[in-house]
Structures are given as structure tokens and as C-alpha cells.
VMD Tcl script that draws the C-alpha trace (Angstrom):
set ca {
  {146.26 42.59 94.93}
  {149.45 41.65 95.53}
  {150.28 37.89 93.62}
  {153.45 36.59 94.97}
  {154.96 33.26 93.35}
  {156.08 30.58 95.26}
  {159.15 31.99 96.34}
  {157.47 35.24 97.94}
  {158.58 37.51 94.90}
  {155.90 39.59 93.44}
  {154.68 38.41 90.19}
  {155.21 41.19 87.37}
  {152.32 40.19 84.64}
  {151.98 44.47 83.53}
  {154.08 45.77 80.27}
  {154.76 49.60 79.38}
  {156.32 50.38 76.88}
  {157.65 54.29 75.90}
  {159.03 55.40 72.73}
  {162.94 56.69 73.65}
  {165.61 58.75 70.78}
  {168.47 56.97 70.42}
  {170.29 59.65 72.59}
  {168.30 58.79 75.55}
  {168.63 54.76 74.96}
  {172.15 55.49 74.88}
  {171.70 57.34 78.45}
  {169.62 54.79 80.09}
  {172.01 51.89 79.19}
  {175.03 54.51 80.77}
  {172.82 54.81 83.71}
  {172.41 50.75 84.09}
  {175.62 50.35 83.75}
  {177.11 52.86 86.21}
  {174.49 51.68 88.89}
  {175.14 48.61 88.52}
  {171.16 47.50 87.33}
  {171.24 44.33 86.29}
  {168.99 45.47 82.97}
  {167.11 48.70 81.65}
  {164.22 47.02 82.70}
  {165.33 46.83 86.27}
  {166.76 50.80 86.32}
  {163.64 52.56 85.24}
  {161.40 50.20 87.13}
  {163.45 50.95 90.13}
  {163.65 54.93 89.05}
  {159.68 55.31 88.20}
  {158.65 53.38 91.32}
  {161.05 55.57 93.68}
  {159.88 58.39 91.98}
  {156.34 57.22 93.15}
  {156.91 56.43 96.51}
  {158.42 59.65 97.41}
  {155.57 61.20 97.08}
  {156.92 64.10 94.13}
  {154.47 65.85 93.12}
  {154.43 65.62 88.64}
  {155.47 68.75 88.07}
  {158.39 69.50 85.41}
  {162.18 70.06 87.21}
  {161.85 73.07 86.22}
  {158.57 74.27 87.28}
  {159.98 72.79 90.81}
  {163.20 75.40 90.42}
  {161.35 78.14 89.83}
  {159.39 77.23 92.80}
  {162.53 77.14 95.28}
  {163.80 79.91 93.52}
  {160.83 81.89 94.78}
  {160.99 80.53 98.26}
  {164.71 81.21 98.42}
  {164.03 84.50 97.62}
  {161.42 85.19 100.36}
  {163.95 83.87 102.76}
  {166.28 85.99 101.77}
  {163.79 89.26 101.99}
  {162.51 87.77 105.42}
  {166.20 87.45 106.09}
  {167.32 91.20 105.18}
  {164.37 92.62 107.26}
  {165.33 91.04 110.14}
  {169.20 92.30 109.66}
  {167.83 95.78 109.06}
  {165.12 95.38 112.52}
  {168.54 94.35 114.45}
  {170.76 97.38 113.25}
}
mol new
graphics top color blue
foreach p $ca { graphics top sphere $p radius 0.5 }
foreach p [lrange $ca 0 end-1] q [lrange $ca 1 end] { graphics top cylinder $p $q radius 0.2 }
display resetview
């Protein structure tokens, strides 16, 4: 159910809590400032929802990189095979 206030903005009535190291917190502060975000909360909400809405799976970045490397290797092999056939 999308409850909206009288001004048409979706009401946010849920809270998420997670812990950060001091370095992680400072990185988020810097990223929020660099992006022009209003607050860390707004910055994190936007980033998380963008990830969810983009339909990305929840694999780790190293896992995604390994998968991309494998796909590139397959493409290189196929390309070299085509070159040999044409030579």
C-alpha cells in the first residue's frame, strides 16, 4: 500500500539500522557532500533504491567481475576462432 500524505509525497514510516566503521562513515559523508545530497540518509536511500530498481542481482562485486572476465575470455576465443577461419 502506498500511503501518501496530503502533499502527494510517499510517507516514510520504516527505519533501517546498520553499523559502520568510522572509515565507512567518513566515506559516506564525503560521497554525500560530493553528490550534493541533502543528508546521509537521503544519499543511502537513493543509492539502495537505485540498485533495487535496476534489477541487479545481489552478487558481490568480485563475483560480478569474475563473471565478466569469463565472458570476455569466451568472446576473445570466439573472435580469434573467426579470425583463423577467415585467414
